[in-house]
Every structure is written in C-alpha cells, then in structure tokens.
C-alpha positions as CSV (number, residue, x, y, z in Angstrom):
1,X,21.9,17.1,25.4
2,X,25.3,17.6,26.8
3,X,26.7,14.2,26.3
4,X,26.1,10.5,25.6
5,X,27.5,8.0,28.0
6,X,27.3,4.2,28.5
7,X,28.0,1.0,26.7
8,X,27.2,2.5,23.2
9,X,28.9,-0.5,21.4
10,X,25.9,-2.6,22.7
11,X,23.6,-0.8,20.2
12,X,23.9,-1.1,16.5
13,X,21.0,1.1,15.4
14,X,18.4,3.7,16.6
15,X,14.9,3.9,15.1
16,X,12.5,6.8,15.9
17,X,9.0,5.4,15.3
18,X,6.8,8.6,15.0
19,X,3.2,9.2,13.9
20,X,4.0,10.6,10.4
21,X,2.4,9.0,7.4
22,X,4.0,5.8,6.2
23,X,4.4,7.0,2.7
24,X,4.6,10.2,0.6
25,X,2.5,9.0,-2.2
26,X,-1.3,8.7,-1.9
27,X,-0.9,5.2,-3.4
28,X,1.1,4.0,-0.4
29,X,-0.7,1.6,2.0
30,X,0.0,-1.1,4.6
31,X,0.5,-3.7,1.9
32,X,3.1,-1.8,0.0
33,X,4.9,-0.6,3.2
34,X,5.4,-4.2,4.4
35,X,6.2,-5.4,0.9
36,X,3.4,-7.9,1.2
37,X,2.0,-6.5,-2.1
38,X,5.1,-7.8,-3.9
39,X,4.2,-11.3,-2.8
40,X,0.6,-10.8,-3.9
41,X,1.6,-9.6,-7.3
42,X,3.9,-12.7,-7.7
43,X,0.9,-14.9,-6.9
44,X,-1.2,-13.2,-9.6
45,X,1.6,-13.2,-12.1
46,X,1.8,-17.0,-11.5
47,X,-1.9,-17.5,-12.6
48,X,-2.5,-19.2,-16.0
49,X,-4.2,-16.2,-17.6
50,X,-1.3,-14.0,-16.6
51,X,1.1,-16.4,-18.2
52,X,-0.9,-16.5,-21.4
53,X,-1.2,-12.7,-21.6
54,X,2.4,-12.1,-20.6
55,X,1.6,-10.3,-17.4
56,X,4.6,-10.2,-15.0
57,X,4.6,-8.9,-11.4
58,X,5.6,-5.5,-12.5
59,X,2.6,-5.2,-14.9
60,X,0.3,-5.9,-11.9
61,X,1.6,-2.8,-9.9
62,X,-0.4,0.3,-9.6
63,X,2.7,2.4,-9.1
64,X,4.0,2.0,-12.7
65,X,2.3,1.9,-16.1
66,X,1.0,-1.4,-17.3
67,X,-2.1,-3.0,-16.0
68,X,-3.1,0.0,-13.9
69,X,-5.8,2.5,-14.9
70,X,-3.8,5.4,-16.5
71,X,-6.7,7.8,-16.1
72,X,-6.2,7.9,-12.3
73,X,-2.6,6.5,-12.4
74,X,-3.6,3.5,-10.2
75,X,-5.2,5.7,-7.4
76,X,-8.7,4.8,-8.0
77,X,-9.8,8.4,-7.5
78,X,-9.5,11.8,-9.3
79,X,-8.7,14.8,-7.4
80,X,-10.1,18.2,-8.6
81,X,-8.2,21.1,-7.3
82,X,-10.5,24.0,-6.1
83,X,-8.9,27.4,-6.0
84,X,-10.6,28.8,-2.9
85,X,-12.1,25.6,-1.4
86,X,-10.9,22.2,-0.3
87,X,-10.0,19.8,-3.2
88,X,-12.8,17.4,-4.3
89,X,-11.9,13.8,-4.6
90,X,-14.0,11.7,-7.0
91,X,-14.1,8.1,-7.9
92,X,-12.4,7.4,-11.2
93,X,-15.1,7.0,-14.0
94,X,-12.8,4.7,-16.0
95,X,-11.9,2.0,-13.4
96,X,-14.8,2.8,-10.8
97,X,-12.2,3.0,-8.1
98,X,-10.6,-0.4,-8.9
99,X,-7.3,1.1,-9.9
100,X,-6.7,-1.4,-12.9
101,X,-8.0,-1.9,-16.3
102,X,-10.8,-4.4,-16.8
103,X,-8.5,-6.9,-18.6
104,X,-6.1,-6.9,-15.6
105,X,-9.0,-7.6,-13.2
106,X,-9.8,-10.8,-15.3
107,X,-6.9,-12.5,-13.7
108,X,-8.3,-14.2,-10.6
109,X,-7.0,-16.3,-7.8
110,X,-9.5,-18.5,-6.1
111,X,-12.3,-16.3,-7.5
112,X,-10.7,-13.0,-6.4
113,X,-9.1,-10.4,-8.6
114,X,-6.2,-8.3,-7.3
115,X,-8.5,-5.3,-6.4
116,X,-10.7,-7.8,-4.3
117,X,-7.6,-8.6,-2.3
118,X,-6.6,-4.9,-1.7
119,X,-10.3,-4.4,-0.5
120,X,-10.0,-7.1,2.2
121,X,-9.1,-6.3,5.7
122,X,-5.9,-7.7,7.3
123,X,-7.9,-10.3,9.2
124,X,-9.9,-11.3,6.1
125,X,-6.7,-11.6,4.1
126,X,-4.9,-13.7,6.7
127,X,-8.0,-16.2,6.7
128,X,-8.2,-16.1,2.9
129,X,-4.5,-17.1,2.3
130,X,-4.3,-19.5,5.2
131,X,-6.7,-21.8,3.3
132,X,-3.8,-22.7,0.9
133,X,-0.3,-23.7,1.9
134,X,1.8,-22.8,-1.1
135,X,5.2,-21.0,-0.5
136,X,3.9,-17.6,-1.8
137,X,0.8,-17.9,0.4
138,X,3.0,-18.7,3.5
139,X,5.2,-15.6,2.8
140,X,2.0,-13.5,2.5
141,X,0.7,-14.6,5.8
142,X,4.1,-14.2,7.4
143,X,4.1,-10.5,6.4
144,X,0.5,-9.8,7.4
145,X,0.7,-11.4,10.9
146,X,2.6,-8.5,12.4
147,X,-0.2,-6.1,11.4
148,X,-2.6,-8.4,13.3
149,X,-0.2,-8.5,16.3
150,X,-0.2,-4.7,16.6
151,X,-4.1,-4.6,16.5
152,X,-4.6,-3.5,12.9
153,X,-6.6,-6.4,11.7
154,X,-9.5,-4.1,10.8
155,X,-7.4,-2.0,8.3
156,X,-7.8,-2.7,4.6
157,X,-4.6,-3.9,2.7
158,X,-5.1,-1.2,0.0
159,X,-6.1,1.5,2.4
160,X,-4.4,4.7,1.6
161,X,-1.8,5.9,4.2
162,X,-3.4,9.3,4.1
163,X,-6.6,7.9,5.7
164,X,-4.7,6.3,8.6
165,X,-4.4,8.1,11.9
166,X,-1.0,9.0,13.5
167,X,-1.3,6.1,15.9
168,X,-2.2,3.6,13.0
169,X,0.7,4.9,11.0
170,X,2.9,4.3,14.0
171,X,1.7,0.8,14.5
172,X,2.2,0.0,10.8
173,X,5.9,0.9,11.3
174,X,6.0,-1.2,14.4
175,X,4.6,-4.1,12.3
176,X,7.4,-3.5,9.7
177,X,10.1,-3.8,12.3
178,X,8.5,-6.9,13.8
179,X,8.5,-8.5,10.3
180,X,12.1,-7.7,9.7
181,X,13.4,-10.0,12.5
182,X,16.6,-8.1,12.6
183,X,19.3,-9.6,14.8
184,X,21.3,-6.5,15.6
185,X,20.5,-4.8,18.9
186,X,18.4,-1.7,18.1
187,X,17.0,1.1,20.3
188,X,13.4,2.0,19.3
189,X,12.0,5.3,20.3
190,X,8.3,5.7,20.4
191,X,6.6,9.0,20.9
192,X,3.2,8.5,22.8
193,X,2.1,5.3,20.9
194,X,-1.1,4.9,23.0
195,X,-2.7,8.1,21.7
196,X,-6.3,7.3,20.9
197,X,-6.0,3.6,21.8
198,X,-8.7,1.5,23.6
199,X,-7.5,-0.3,26.7
200,X,-7.6,-3.6,24.9
201,X,-5.4,-2.2,22.1
202,X,-2.9,-1.0,24.6
203,X,-2.5,-4.6,25.7
204,X,-2.0,-5.7,22.3
205,X,0.6,-3.0,21.8
206,X,2.4,-4.1,25.0
207,X,2.7,-7.7,23.7
208,X,4.3,-6.3,20.5
209,X,6.8,-4.3,22.5
210,X,7.7,-7.4,24.5
211,X,8.4,-9.3,21.3
212,X,11.0,-6.6,20.4
213,X,12.5,-6.8,23.8
214,X,12.5,-10.7,23.8
215,X,14.6,-10.3,20.5
216,X,17.2,-8.3,22.3
217,X,16.2,-4.9,21.5
218,X,15.6,-1.8,23.7
219,X,12.5,0.4,23.8
220,X,12.3,4.0,25.0
221,X,8.8,5.4,25.2
222,X,7.7,9.0,25.7
223,X,4.4,8.5,27.4
224,X,1.8,9.9,29.8
225,X,-0.3,6.6,30.1
226,X,0.0,5.0,33.4
227,X,-0.9,1.6,32.1
228,X,2.4,1.8,30.0
229,X,4.5,3.6,32.6
230,X,3.7,1.0,35.2
231,X,5.1,-1.8,32.9
232,X,8.4,-0.1,32.4
233,X,11.7,-1.6,33.7
234,X,13.1,2.0,34.3
235,X,11.5,5.4,34.3
236,X,13.0,8.8,33.8
237,X,10.5,11.3,35.3
238,X,10.6,14.9,34.0
239,X,8.9,17.8,35.7
240,X,7.6,19.0,38.0
241,X,5.4,21.0,35.6
242,X,5.5,21.9,31.9
243,X,7.2,24.8,30.0
244,X,9.6,26.9,32.1
245,X,8.6,25.1,35.3
246,X,9.6,21.7,33.9
247,X,12.5,20.0,32.2
248,X,14.2,18.7,35.5
249,X,14.8,15.0,36.1
250,X,12.9,14.5,39.3
251,X,13.7,10.8,39.8
252,X,14.9,7.9,37.9
253,X,14.3,4.2,38.8
254,X,11.8,1.4,38.8
255,X,8.0,2.1,38.9
256,X,8.1,1.3,42.7
257,X,10.9,3.8,43.3
258,X,9.2,6.6,41.3
259,X,6.0,5.8,43.2
260,X,7.7,6.6,46.5
261,X,9.0,10.1,45.3
262,X,6.8,12.8,47.0
263,X,8.0,15.5,44.5
264,X,6.8,13.5,41.5
265,X,3.2,13.9,40.2
266,X,3.9,10.8,38.1
267,X,4.6,8.9,41.3
268,X,1.5,9.9,43.1
269,X,-0.7,8.6,40.2
270,X,1.7,5.5,39.7
271,X,1.2,4.5,43.4
272,X,-2.5,4.0,42.8
273,X,-1.9,2.0,39.6
274,X,0.5,-0.2,41.4
275,X,-2.0,-1.0,44.2
276,X,-4.6,-2.2,41.6
C-alpha cells in the first residue's frame, strides 16, 4: 500500500484470522485454545478423590508431568519416524490412547473421567455440563457455546489441532474472539472463511460475524462466495482478471452499486444473487 487514511483512532486493534493451525504442539486442541480445559481441570481437582490424593489442576494437565502418561507425554499416541517413508502414528501401549495414568483416570465427575470429557463432542459436552448449575460448570458452558455458534459442535474437545481443516482452525479462532467479549473496537480480517463450508454452515458463520459487528467491531473479508458478498455493507471489487490483468479497483460501494457496474465480473454474478 502507499498510505493509510481515515479515522484510525476509532480502531484499537487489528486481528488477522487465517487458516493456520491453532497451536504448534500436537497436544493443542479446541479445549486448550479456548481455555475451557483450565475450567475442566479445576472441576476434576475439586472432586473428593483428587483432594484425598493431592491432585491439583496442574497435576491433571497433559502438557506437564504429573498425572499424564509419560510414555507418550500426554499425546495418547507414539510417532515412529521412518527414514524414507511417512511417519507411523501408533496408539500408546501404556495408556491406550487415554493420555493419563490409570490412577488419574480413577477421578470421576458424574461417572466420567477426564479423558471421557475430552472424547466428547462440543454438543455432547454442552449438554453434559448443562445438567448441573455450579459456577465452574457455568464457566465451561460459557466458553463452549462460541464453538457451537460457529458450527463446530461436531468437533471433539480433545481433537488434535493437526487434524482440523484450515476452515475449522479459522472458526476455532473466531470462537475464541467471540468468547473474549472485548470492548475495544477491533478490525477483524478473514481470508476466505467459507472455504469448504456447506450452505447451512455459511449461515451460521454469518450470524457469528453479525455478533462481532453488533459488539462494535469491523470485519473485512477476502471472499469469492456470492452469498457472503451480497451481505456486505461495502464492497471493494478488484479485477478485472487475475495476475498481471488484475489488481485494479474496479468499483467500490454497496452490493447494489457493484451489481450495476458493467466492467465488474463480480457485479454480473451479484446481480443474479440480489434478484433471488
């Protein structure tokens, strides 16, 4: 760019929400990223057996030594590096994929140990913790709801970030920002957030975007999906083609204004969408 103009004092922060993995460690997952696992560990540390055995919330983490299985370092799997082929990932023989020592798994909350919770989907966990109304349970539900709101109810709490698609990683990040409830006006930049999404999921995503906007934030979306573009307040149409034949600003304005621009390919497709 050659310059930045406008009422910049109206923005306090800029967040680029891309599709890169949510964590560098293979142990990172939606529960750890949204800090909901901190609350779950507090809940298990508060159980009678934990108090008797001296297990605190830190002991119940699979990221640090303590109650986790040290053979797999809390991952539940062992990776065998192959020199000329792809690495082989096997279930840990010591914990059988459960990440923790057996004595740690003896601590139960309503008949479920901590690994059982990590194996639940977001939807199952919300239902499970909604059946009790304690302060910790309410905090857990509050942190899980944004994941439901962005359409990730089918994802497991303990699902490794390495198994999530780019779009799923992006929506986990969106859920994180929704859960923060920050008051400072922020500009969020999303790079093609609808990639691989079903039409129903796109509607769910739009509702999440609207929540951010209602909280006073601004959203900039780089997108080709007409169902998203037609909902924009303001469009910057780049073109007319790609590569050397692109990069020019063809038109800026409302969806209706862009639809009336004859030079804009986007406008031609947008006109049909606005009619339906």
